[in-house]
Every structure is written in C-alpha cells, then in structure tokens.
N, C-alpha and C positions, 0 to 999 in steps of 0.2 A: 641790461641795466634798467632798473625800475625808476630810479630817481637821480637826477643830476642838478646840482646847484653850481652856477657859474658866475663868479665875480659878484657875489651878492653884497650889496651895501645897504645898511639901514641905520638911520639916525633919528633923533627926536629933537624938536625945536626948530628954530629958524637958522639955516646954515650961515646966514650973514651976521648972526649975533653971537656974543661970547658964551651964552648958555647952551649953545648947540652941543649935543652929545652924540658922538659916534658909538654905536653899539656893535654892529656887524660891519666888517670892512674887508672887501676883496676876498670873501669866503667861498671856498670851493669844496664840494663833497659829491662823491659818487656812491650810490647804494645799489648793490646787486640784488637780484631776485633771491628771496629766502635769507638774505643776510641780516644779522642782528648786530646793531650798533648802539653803544652807550656814549653819551656826551656828558662829560664831567666839567666842573669849573666852579669857582667861588660864586657866592651870591652876588647878583648884579652884573655878572659877566655877559649876560645876554642869552643864556640857554633857553629860557622860555620864549624869548623873542624869536629865536631861531626856529623853535618848534612851531610857533604861531605862523611864521612865514611859510614853512613847509606845508602846514595844514591850511593855508590860504585864509586864515583868520586875520592876517595882516598882509600888507604888500611891501616888497622891497622898494627902496628908492631907485635902485638900479640893479642890473644883473638879470639872469634868466633862471627860472625854475622849470625843469623839463621832467615830465612824468610819462613814462612809457613812450618816449619819443615825441611827445607833444608839448609845446610851450604853453604854460598856464597863463601867461600874460595875455590879456585881451579877452579872457573869458567874461561873459556877462555874470551878473549876480545869480541868475537862475542856473547857469552852467556851473558856477562855483559851488552852489548849494548841492547840485546833483553830484558833482565830483566828490565833495566831502562825504555825502551820504553813501555813495556806492564804492568809492575807491579807498577811503580812509576809515580807520577805526581810532577813536580817541579814548585814552584812559588817563584820568587826572588824579592828582594827589587826594582830593576829596571826590568821593564817588559820584556826586551829583545825581543821585537817584531821586525820582519824584516821590515824596513821602506819602502821597495819597494813593499811589499805585502799588500793586503787588509786585513781587520779584518778577513774575512772568510778564506782567504788563510793561514793566520797565525795560525788560529785555526786548520785547517786541516793538517798542516805540519807533526805532529807526526804520522798520519795515513799512510803516503806515504811509509815509509820503508818496510811495509809488504803488501801494496796494489798497484797493477799497476793501477787499476781503483777504484776510491772511489764510493762505491755503495750507494743505497738508504738508507740502514740501518745506515750507517755512516752520511749521510747528514741529516737524520731525527733526529739522536741523537745530532748533532751539532745544529740544529735548536731548539730542545728542551732546550738545555743548554743556548743558546744565548737569547732565550725568557725568560728563568727563571731569568737570570741576567739583563735583561732589555736593551739589546743592539742589538737585532735582526735587527732593522731598520737601524743600522749603519754598517751592514756587508760588504758593498762595500766601506767603507771609509778606508783610510790609517792611520797609527798611528799618523802622523803629524796633522791629522784632528780631532783627538780625545783628550779628556781631560785625565789627569793622572789617574783619577778614572776609566774611560772607558777602558784605556789601561790595567790597572790591572785586571779589570773584564774579559777582553779578555784573559789575561794570566791564570786566574783561569779556564776558559772554555778550553783553550788549555791543561792545566794540567789534565783535566777530560776526554778528548776526547777519549782516549783508555780504559776508564773504569778501572783505576788503583785501587789497593786495599789500597794504602798508598800515601798520599800527603805530601811532604816536603816543608815547606814554610820558607824562610829565610828573616826575617824582612819585611813581605809583605806589611805593612802599612807605612814603614819608609820614603818613598818618597812622601807621600800624606798629604794633609792638614787635619785638624781635622775632618771635616765633611765626606770627602771621606774615611778617615781611619776608621771611625765608621761604614760607610756603608759596607766597605770591610770586616771588622771584623764580622758583622752580616751575610754577605753572606757566608764567609768561614764556619762559625759555622752551618748555616742553610743547606748548600749543603752537608757538611760532614755528617750530621745526616740523611738528606733525601736520599742521594745516597748510604749510607752505607759504607763510605770510612773512614779509619783511618787517623788521621791528627797529624803530629808533626810539630810544628812551633817554630822558634826562634824569640823572640820579646823583645823589651824594653817597650812595651805598657802594663801597668797594666790593662787597660780596656780590651784589647784583651786577655791577659792571664787569666783574671777572667772568661771568657766565655768558657774556656776549662774544661775538666773533672779533670785534674791533672796539677799542676804546679811544675816543678822541677827547682832547682837553681844549676847551674854549678859553682863549686868553688874548686880550687886546683885539678882540673882534675877529680872530682867526682860529681855525681848528688845527691842532697839531697832534 
C-alpha cells in the first residue's frame, strides 16, 4: 500500500459558528502501488480539497494520512517540501509553466532544490521522458510558442522528473480541446503503467475516468 487516508475530516470556518462548512467527513481511501484512481463529483464537492490534503498543500482537521507506512502528520515544513519534491508529482488544469523559461528549463526545475549541478543521469532521464511524450524537438521553445497540449505534456514530464511514486492530477484535461484531452488521457494512463507510478486524478471526463483502475465519487464529504 502506497497511500492510506484514515477518517479524514476537513472543514472551513469556525466550527462554533453557523457558517462552518464541512467539506471532507470521515473519508477513507487506500491506494496500492501502481494503482490508477479517478475521483469524480460535482463542482464544490471537495475534490480539489482532497487532492490538496493528499499533496500536503493543506492539512486535515483530523485523521491520518499515511504514505509508504509513515504518518505525514508532524512533518516540519522542510520535511513537507522535501516530501512533495521527491515523492509526489503534480499536474494541474493549467500547466503553470514559467513563461520566461524554455520547455527544457521548466522540466528541470524540480531537480534544482537538491542538485547544484544537473548531472548526466538527470539529463538522460529528461530526454527519455520528452521523447516518450513526443516533444523532444521542442525543448528549446518557450510556453508561448507551444500548443495547449504540448504545454500539458511538458507538465506531465515535469511531474515525473524526480521519479515520484505518486502523481496527483487535478482536471488535467480540463483546459484542452477534445483531441488533445484524449491524447493526454492516453499519455497519463500509459506513463503511469510503464513507469510504475500510482496516479490519483480529479476529473469531470468520463472518458478519462474510464481508463483508471477504480473510479470513486465524492459526495457529502465521503468517497463511494
């Protein structure tokens, strides 16, 4: 088991006041190594909140998040930053590439916090991934010179550059046209399986969800 969520509760506001809003309530989830999971649900149901909790971008009010047998609760900010950088890969609806940087520079950014000099192994791995997703020849282009689909493929490579064990994807095809969305869905599914990475994605796309091993629906704060 790579990830376990146990009795997770998350709300916003003051619990003693009427405007308090429960978003996640007594939520449990087990994710196996190499498993691909889709989380669906209406807007406002808490899907992104759940992804942020798993990604330690937010903290639950109660409950335990266990990653590879270790409890995340109690990690310092430095430990959390290291955890996110080394164990997780993030793919968002908007690619969030730095406009002033080339595709290659954007991809290599997550390597920099732990490396003063990017070595041959890291460069070879980046080349392998860029060739796999079909954008190696575009590596010196900037985001403004790329299509939406090419930017999202760059974001996928960036998410994989540190060889994480878990990728978190929040509506990764939401900003793409139908053709590019289909291509990205196939890419995520293929790379997750080939590179041995677990995948949790939030999506409104039934096509993308159908390619996962398991589909959960988030309703009333709980997964079904």
